Backbone bond lengths (Angstrom), bond angles and torsions (degrees), N, CA, C in turn:
res aa  C-N    CA-C-N  psi(-1)  N-CA   C-N-CA  omega(-1)  CA-C   N-CA-C  phi
1 M - - - 1.423 - - 1.519 107.95 -
2 A 1.287 117.04 137.46 1.460 120.50 -172.87 1.512 114.14 -53.74
3 K 1.287 118.24 -55.98 1.481 119.09 -175.22 1.537 111.22 -90.16
4 L 1.299 118.70 -18.26 1.446 121.93 177.52 1.548 107.04 -94.05
5 R 1.312 112.74 100.62 1.487 118.67 -177.35 1.512 109.59 -152.53
6 K 1.292 116.00 168.08 1.464 121.72 176.38 1.524 106.12 -67.01
7 R 1.310 112.52 132.01 1.486 120.01 -179.97 1.513 109.06 -118.36
8 D 1.314 115.62 148.61 1.448 121.34 179.49 1.524 113.92 -98.82
9 T 1.344 115.90 -21.48 1.470 120.05 -179.45 1.493 110.99 -136.53
10 A 1.366 114.69 158.74 1.458 120.90 171.95 1.534 104.45 -127.60
11 I 1.325 116.24 143.62 1.447 121.09 -179.72 1.536 108.26 -117.64
12 F 1.296 116.60 126.51 1.443 124.68 -179.83 1.514 109.15 -110.48
13 T 1.343 116.83 136.40 1.459 120.83 177.77 1.528 109.78 -115.07
14 N 1.310 115.36 125.78 1.493 118.63 179.10 1.551 106.29 -68.00
15 P 1.363 117.08 125.45 1.480 118.98 -175.77 1.527 113.28 -68.31
16 E 1.310 117.54 -21.60 1.493 120.04 -179.88 1.524 113.11 -89.43
17 T 1.343 115.53 -41.77 1.435 118.79 -173.90 1.564 114.16 -101.85
18 G 1.335 115.25 -20.74 1.465 118.52 -177.42 1.533 111.52 83.25
19 E 1.341 116.65 -4.47 1.445 119.66 -179.20 1.512 110.11 -63.24
20 K 1.322 116.02 138.77 1.466 119.78 -179.52 1.527 109.30 -106.00
21 M 1.353 113.57 143.81 1.456 120.69 178.31 1.545 106.62 -131.99
22 E 1.306 114.53 133.10 1.462 120.64 -179.24 1.527 108.07 -109.41
23 C 1.326 116.79 136.52 1.438 120.93 174.01 1.540 109.27 -130.91
24 S 1.289 115.85 160.57 1.470 119.11 179.54 1.493 111.89 -87.26
25 I 1.338 115.04 145.17 1.452 122.47 174.60 1.531 105.52 -101.56
26 E 1.331 115.82 109.58 1.477 120.02 -174.43 1.554 111.17 -83.67
27 D 1.319 117.33 -29.63 1.441 120.38 -179.99 1.483 108.42 -160.83
28 Q 1.344 118.29 160.20 1.461 120.04 175.64 1.537 108.68 -153.34
29 V 1.346 112.18 154.03 1.452 119.16 -178.81 1.537 107.26 -131.07
30 W 1.307 117.43 127.92 1.439 124.69 176.13 1.516 108.05 -106.17
31 P 1.347 121.44 124.07 1.471 120.96 175.41 1.506 110.50 -61.67
32 V 1.346 117.32 -38.54 1.468 123.05 171.53 1.502 106.28 -118.25
33 E 1.343 115.54 119.47 1.445 119.26 -174.56 1.556 109.21 -63.68
34 P 1.327 117.89 142.26 1.454 121.51 -177.02 1.506 113.94 -51.72
35 G 1.309 119.26 -39.65 1.462 121.48 -179.32 1.546 113.15 -70.06
36 S 1.323 117.52 -11.17 1.465 121.43 -178.15 1.524 113.45 -85.71
37 F 1.325 118.70 -13.52 1.447 120.73 179.77 1.532 109.47 -72.96
38 P 1.337 116.40 145.74 1.449 118.23 177.08 1.527 108.44 -63.02
39 R 1.314 116.79 156.38 1.467 122.03 179.46 1.500 111.45 -55.53
40 Y 1.339 116.56 -40.36 1.482 120.53 -179.14 1.536 108.75 -124.11
41 A 1.315 116.84 140.96 1.473 123.46 178.91 1.520 108.44 -68.55
42 R 1.335 114.36 143.21 1.453 120.83 178.33 1.525 110.44 -59.39
43 K 1.326 115.80 139.74 1.483 122.50 176.47 1.518 109.53 -98.44
44 G 1.342 113.82 159.42 1.425 122.01 168.52 1.550 116.18 85.20
45 Y 1.275 119.31 9.36 1.438 118.93 176.74 1.568 112.98 -112.10
46 G 1.326 114.89 -3.60 1.442 120.72 169.52 1.507 118.12 80.31
47 W 1.303 119.32 0.62 1.469 123.15 -177.41 1.526 110.83 -116.53
48 K 1.292 115.21 154.41 1.473 119.43 173.08 1.520 108.47 -76.84
49 Q 1.294 117.26 147.44 1.458 121.92 176.28 1.534 110.00 -84.73
50 P 1.340 118.80 121.86 1.466 120.09 -179.92 1.549 111.04 -95.90
51 A 1.302 112.81 155.02 1.483 121.23 171.00 1.518 106.60 -133.94
52 F 1.349 117.54 108.51 1.451 121.45 -174.70 1.534 110.15 -91.23
53 V 1.340 115.13 153.02 1.443 121.88 176.13 1.515 110.84 -151.51
54 A 1.301 116.75 140.72 1.473 122.70 174.40 1.524 104.69 -108.71
55 Q 1.328 116.13 130.17 1.470 121.23 -176.81 1.528 110.72 -122.92
56 L 1.314 114.93 139.86 1.451 122.10 171.79 1.502 106.30 -93.71
57 L 1.335 117.31 115.89 1.473 122.05 -174.53 1.525 109.05 -110.40
58 N 1.330 113.92 150.17 1.478 121.03 168.97 1.510 106.05 -105.54
59 W 1.325 115.65 99.30 1.484 121.15 -174.88 1.539 107.82 -104.56
60 D 1.279 117.00 102.73 1.456 122.42 178.71 1.527 111.23 53.79
61 G 1.330 117.43 43.31 1.487 121.80 179.02 1.495 115.90 84.60
62 E 1.364 118.08 -4.13 1.444 122.30 178.67 1.509 109.01 -111.72
63 K 1.328 117.26 136.80 1.457 121.85 179.14 1.536 107.20 -82.78
64 R 1.363 113.91 133.93 1.475 120.69 176.80 1.526 106.99 -138.08
65 V 1.336 112.65 158.78 1.478 119.56 176.29 1.526 106.94 -110.99
66 R 1.305 114.32 132.88 1.483 120.18 175.09 1.512 106.79 -122.18
67 I 1.369 114.26 131.29 1.466 120.40 174.58 1.512 105.27 -108.81
68 T 1.316 118.26 119.30 1.427 122.03 -174.70 1.509 110.13 -140.57
69 Y 1.329 117.37 -173.83 1.447 119.89 -176.22 1.540 111.76 -158.58
70 W 1.345 113.25 161.21 1.444 122.25 173.75 1.508 105.31 -120.09
71 V 1.354 118.46 156.52 1.419 122.85 -179.81 1.523 109.55 -137.75
72 R 1.356 113.88 157.16 1.469 120.71 169.84 1.532 107.03 -144.56
73 D 1.282 115.84 148.30 1.465 123.13 179.34 1.530 112.10 -70.40
74 A 1.296 115.72 158.56 1.485 119.09 175.81 1.501 109.74 -57.15
75 G 1.317 116.90 133.30 1.427 122.47 -175.98 1.500 115.75 84.48
76 G 1.336 116.87 -7.04 1.452 122.48 -178.09 1.529 110.66 -66.93
77 G 1.339 114.68 148.58 1.483 120.71 -176.52 1.529 111.44 -99.53
78 P 1.333 116.64 -168.68 1.427 121.77 -175.50 1.530 115.83 -65.53
79 N 1.320 117.85 -19.18 1.473 121.73 177.05 1.507 113.71 -99.27
80 D 1.327 117.87 5.17 1.445 122.43 -172.54 1.532 113.98 -96.02
81 W 1.320 116.31 -0.55 1.478 118.59 178.30 1.516 110.84 -68.47
82 R 1.337 117.01 137.98 1.462 120.93 175.99 1.522 107.73 -133.84
83 F 1.298 115.75 153.37 1.460 121.69 -177.10 1.576 107.90 -68.03
84 G 1.300 116.58 126.20 1.472 120.48 -178.66 1.481 113.60 -111.76
85 G 1.325 118.43 -5.81 1.437 121.54 -171.51 1.524 115.79 -101.77
86 Q 1.331 115.93 47.63 1.477 119.87 -178.88 1.538 110.91 -57.63
87 F 1.289 118.16 -30.16 1.450 120.94 -176.12 1.519 109.11 -117.80
88 S 1.277 117.73 41.72 1.460 123.77 -178.09 1.543 111.26 -70.32
89 P 1.309 117.22 144.15 1.474 119.91 175.89 1.514 110.46 -66.46
90 M 1.322 114.28 136.45 1.479 119.52 173.14 1.543 105.65 -132.44
91 M 1.290 116.25 131.28 1.507 119.64 -175.20 1.517 109.20 -141.14
92 T 1.329 112.69 162.22 1.470 117.66 175.44 1.489 109.37 -68.48
93 L 1.330 115.91 165.20 1.464 119.29 178.70 1.542 110.51 -60.61
94 R 1.318 116.72 -38.94 1.473 122.82 -179.55 1.540 109.01 -61.43
95 E 1.339 117.11 -46.06 1.459 120.87 179.11 1.527 111.69 -65.15
96 Y 1.327 115.06 -40.49 1.495 118.69 -179.37 1.518 109.48 -66.13
97 R 1.345 118.27 -44.64 1.484 119.89 -179.97 1.519 110.28 -62.71
98 A 1.349 118.48 -38.03 1.484 120.84 -179.07 1.522 108.02 -65.64
99 L 1.309 116.46 -41.89 1.468 119.82 -179.72 1.530 110.93 -64.44
100 M 1.315 117.28 -45.59 1.460 119.72 178.13 1.522 112.41 -64.29
101 K 1.319 117.90 -38.13 1.494 120.26 177.71 1.534 109.67 -63.72
102 K 1.294 118.11 -42.79 1.479 119.78 179.60 1.515 111.03 -68.06
103 L 1.362 116.84 -36.49 1.465 117.87 179.05 1.526 109.26 -68.23
104 N 1.327 119.10 -37.57 1.479 120.26 177.08 1.513 112.71 -62.31
105 Q 1.325 117.49 -28.61 1.473 120.39 -178.07 1.526 111.95 -80.78
106 K 1.319 118.41 -12.68 1.442 120.76 179.12 1.535 109.40 -77.27
107 N 1.295 113.81 151.36 1.469 119.01 177.79 1.543 109.45 -107.27
108 W 1.308 112.77 57.42 1.487 116.69 -179.57 1.480 112.34 -83.97
């Protein structure tokens, strides 16, 4: 998919100053691989189609996990994906592991 692809960097923009910071993406995991999405998003169900990804970032020398997503409108094609995760959670590896451990203990 054109916009859903492996990326090497992520760019963050400070909402107050506009300053941009780039960090490296060391690894990423897609629950649904980008190439597995249909060429066009399904129409008629009223929701945007999401594509989730977890990324291992090197943020100023510290490893962090960011869980984020891309979206496209119903009927959108392979070039219509746009970044939807402007306010995605980003946490240290310790915080991420604690969250996953607690989620595993739930009987949901």
